[in-house]
C-alpha positions in Angstrom: 18.2 -28.9 49.8 18.4 -30.1 46.3 21.6 -30.8 44.3 20.5 -28.7 41.6 20.1 -25.5 44.1 23.8 -26.0 45.1 24.8 -26.3 41.5 22.8 -23.3 40.3 24.5 -21.1 43.0 28.0 -22.1 42.0 27.5 -20.7 38.5 29.5 -17.8 39.1 32.4 -19.1 40.5 32.5 -22.0 37.6 32.4 -19.1 35.0 35.2 -17.6 36.3 37.2 -21.0 36.2 35.8 -21.7 32.3 37.1 -18.4 31.5 40.6 -19.0 32.9 40.5 -22.4 31.1 39.6 -20.7 27.9 43.1 -19.2 27.8 44.8 -22.4 28.2 42.7 -24.3 25.8 42.6 -21.9 23.0 44.7 -24.1 20.9 42.3 -26.8 20.5 39.0 -24.6 20.3 37.8 -23.3 16.7 40.2 -20.9 15.2 39.1 -17.6 13.4 38.1 -18.4 9.9 37.1 -21.7 10.4 33.9 -23.4 9.0 32.6 -24.7 12.4 29.7 -27.1 13.3 28.6 -27.8 17.1 26.7 -30.8 18.0 25.0 -31.6 21.1 21.6 -33.2 22.7 19.1 -31.3 24.6 20.6 -28.6 26.8 24.1 -28.8 25.0 22.0 -28.5 21.8 20.7 -25.2 22.8 24.0 -23.9 24.1 25.2 -24.9 20.8 22.7 -22.5 19.3 23.7 -19.6 21.4 27.4 -20.1 20.4 26.9 -20.6 16.8 25.1 -17.2 16.7 27.6 -15.3 18.9 30.6 -17.1 17.0 29.4 -15.7 13.3 28.6 -12.2 15.0 32.0 -12.0 16.3 33.2 -12.5 12.6 35.0 -15.7 13.5 33.6 -17.8 10.7 30.6 -19.7 9.4 29.0 -21.6 12.3 26.3 -24.1 12.4 24.7 -25.9 15.3 22.7 -29.4 15.3 21.2 -31.9 17.3 23.7 -34.6 17.1 21.4 -36.9 15.8 20.7 -34.5 12.7 24.3 -33.8 11.6 24.4 -33.7 8.0 26.8 -36.4 7.0 27.9 -34.8 3.8 28.6 -31.5 4.8 32.3 -30.7 5.2 33.7 -28.5 8.2 37.0 -27.2 9.4 36.2 -28.6 13.0 33.1 -30.0 14.7 32.6 -29.1 18.4 30.6 -31.7 20.5 29.1 -30.5 23.8 28.4 -33.6 26.0 28.4 -33.2 29.9 28.2 -36.8 30.4 30.3 -38.0 27.5 28.5 -40.7 27.1 25.6 -39.9 24.9 25.0 -42.3 22.2 24.5 -39.8 19.2 27.3 -37.5 20.2 29.5 -40.5 20.1 28.2 -41.8 16.9 29.0 -38.7 15.2 32.5 -38.3 16.7 33.2 -41.9 15.4 32.1 -41.1 12.1 34.1 -38.1 11.9 37.2 -39.5 13.1 40.1 -39.2 10.6 38.0 -36.8 8.3 37.2 -33.6 10.3 39.1 -32.3 13.4 36.9 -32.9 16.3 37.0 -31.2 19.9 34.6 -32.3 22.7 33.7 -30.1 25.7 32.7 -32.6 28.7 32.5 -32.8 32.4 33.5 -36.2 33.0 37.4 -37.4 31.9 36.3 -41.2 32.4 34.0 -41.4 29.6 34.4 -42.6 25.9 34.5 -39.3 24.5 38.0 -38.8 25.8 38.8 -41.5 23.1 36.6 -40.5 20.3 37.2 -36.9 20.0 40.8 -35.5 18.6 40.7 -32.9 21.4 38.9 -32.8 24.7 38.3 -29.8 27.0 37.3 -30.8 30.5 35.0 -28.6 32.8 35.3 -31.4 35.6 34.6 -28.6 38.3 31.2 -27.8 36.5 29.9 -31.6 36.7 26.8 -32.1 38.2 25.0 -34.8 40.4 21.5 -33.5 39.7 20.0 -34.9 36.3 18.8 -31.3 35.6 21.6 -29.5 33.8 22.5 -25.9 34.8 26.0 -25.1 35.5 27.8 -27.2 32.9 25.8 -25.9 30.2 26.4 -22.3 31.1 30.0 -22.9 32.0 30.5 -24.4 28.6 29.1 -21.5 26.7 31.0 -19.1 28.9 34.4 -20.9 27.8 33.2 -20.5 24.2 32.2 -17.0 24.8 35.5 -16.0 26.6 37.3 -17.8 23.5 35.7 -15.5 21.5 36.5 -12.4 23.7 33.5 -11.5 25.6 33.5 -9.9 29.1 33.3 -12.8 31.3 33.7 -10.5 34.4 30.6 -8.5 33.6 28.6 -11.8 33.0 29.8 -13.1 36.5 28.7 -9.8 38.1 25.2 -10.2 36.9 25.0 -13.7 37.6 25.7 -13.1 41.2 23.0 -10.4 41.2 20.5 -12.8 39.4 21.3 -15.2 42.4 20.6 -12.6 45.0 17.5 -10.9 44.0 13.8 -12.1 44.5 12.1 -14.2 41.6 9.3 -12.1 39.9 6.6 -11.4 42.1 3.7 -14.1 41.6 5.6 -15.8 38.9 5.1 -19.1 40.8 1.4 -18.8 40.8 1.1 -18.8 37.0 0.6 -21.9 34.9 1.9 -21.2 31.4 5.7 -19.9 30.6 6.9 -18.6 27.4 10.6 -17.7 26.8 11.5 -15.6 24.0 15.0 -14.4 22.6 16.4 -12.9 19.9 19.9 -13.8 18.0 21.9 -15.5 20.4 19.5 -15.7 23.3 17.2 -17.9 21.2 19.0 -20.7 22.4 19.0 -19.5 25.9 15.0 -19.0 25.7 14.8 -22.9 24.4 16.9 -23.8 27.7 14.8 -21.8 29.8 11.7 -23.6 28.5 13.5 -26.8 28.8 14.1 -26.2 32.4 10.6 -25.5 33.5 9.6 -28.4 31.8 12.1 -30.7 33.2 12.3 -29.5 36.9 8.4 -28.3 37.5 6.5 -30.3 34.7 5.3 -26.8 33.6 3.5 -25.9 30.4 6.2 -24.1 28.4 7.3 -22.9 25.1 10.1 -20.9 23.7 10.4 -18.9 20.3 12.3 -16.0 18.4 10.9 -13.2 19.8 9.6 -11.9 16.4 7.8 -15.1 15.8 5.6 -14.7 18.9 2.9 -12.8 17.3 2.8 -15.3 14.2 0.5 -17.7 16.4 2.1 -18.5 19.9 0.6 -15.3 21.3 -2.9 -17.0 21.1 -2.4 -18.9 24.2 -1.4 -16.0 26.3 -3.8 -14.8 29.0 -3.7 -13.7 32.7 -2.4 -17.2 33.6 0.9 -16.5 31.5 4.3 -15.5 31.8 6.2 -14.1 29.2 10.0 -13.7 29.9 12.4 -12.1 27.5 15.9 -13.3 27.4 17.9 -10.1 26.4 16.5 -7.0 24.8 12.9 -7.5 23.7 11.8 -5.9 20.3 10.3 -2.5 20.7 6.8 -2.4 21.7 6.5 -6.3 22.2 6.4 -6.4 26.0 3.6 -3.6 26.2 1.8 -5.6 23.5 2.0 -8.8 25.8 0.8 -6.8 29.1 -2.2 -5.8 27.2 -3.1 -9.4 26.9 -2.8 -9.8 30.9 0.4 -11.8 30.8 2.9 -11.1 33.7 6.2 -9.6 31.3 9.5 -10.3 32.9 12.6 -8.5 31.3 16.0 -7.5 32.2 17.8 -6.1 29.2 20.4 -4.5 31.0 21.7 -7.7 32.7 23.8 -10.5 30.6 21.3 -13.0 29.2 23.3 -15.9 30.2 23.1 -14.5 33.9 19.1 -13.7 33.4 18.9 -17.6 32.5 19.6 -18.2 36.3 16.7 -16.9 37.5 14.5 -18.9 35.2 16.3 -21.9 36.3 15.9 -20.7 40.1 12.1 -20.5 39.3 11.8 -23.9 37.5 13.3 -25.4 40.7 11.0 -23.4 43.2 7.8 -24.5 41.2 8.9 -27.8 41.0 9.4 -28.1 44.9 6.2 -26.4 45.3 4.4 -29.4 43.6 6.5 -31.9 45.7 8.5 -32.8 42.8 12.3 -33.6 43.1 14.1 -31.4 40.7 17.1 -33.7 41.0 15.4 -36.5 39.6 12.7 -35.3 36.7 10.1 -37.6 35.5 11.0 -40.1 32.7 14.6 -38.7 32.9 18.1 -39.9 33.5 21.6 -38.1 33.3 22.5 -39.6 30.0 20.7 -41.4 26.8 22.4 -44.5 25.8 20.8 -46.3 23.0 21.2 -50.1 22.7 20.4 -49.7 18.7 18.7 -47.1 16.7 15.4 -46.8 18.3 15.8 -48.5 21.9 16.5 -46.2 24.9 18.4 -48.2 27.5 18.3 -45.4 30.3 15.5 -43.1 29.1 16.0 -39.7 28.1 18.1 -36.7 29.5 19.6 -33.5 29.0 23.1 -34.4 28.2 
């Protein structure tokens, strides 16, 4: 059994712990009314995208999400949140160092023995959600659950949906398809981006992701009978049927918490990867963390940290 398979299955338990931690960590997480930026790399950036939309929708204040490498240095925020599983990613550490003494920062990480502990003003450690697999699953969803709980989301409902997503079969015939498009709206655009990344990492599949209403503006030209088009959250009216007419398999579970539905995409990615003889724990060209020796050189390759 791959480590990632066990880590995917542990997500409901991790989410419960993250929700409990949200209560004790509330004093360091963004306060209502603050102008906030959230930074991360790879998977963590996609979770930042989802959180930014959720926080604004909850009325807690203007919230932006950036890849750590693209953070606008001259822009002022009341607080910057850094998401980093490894706590060692060069771009994240560089931004925290730049902000030190100027803007309050809080890091959400899985490893309490890494440099991020010294560079962030405050740290929330999700050590229970750390992972042995390079492919990131439970840390990302637990970090977002922590932040959702802080916004007042019903985590119990999400956990119940996650348990159901782990138990039910994968979409019939999906493993035989060769092209996968994930679509989201609002906060689930970040989840769609993450689902596509998991498919690329774990199975080396041809995968794309878009805001759902953008799908008609070009991306649907690739869709045919070899495609899966997977909606995270509630799809726009008429779009699923339009996609079916193109011959694609449509996957949609609007009644399910979208973060829980992401679990099924994780499972599919691993299953396809294994069927190809790949090791989902060690994706091609990737390691756990990107650590750069200078602005252009990768010491350890790419990652989803």
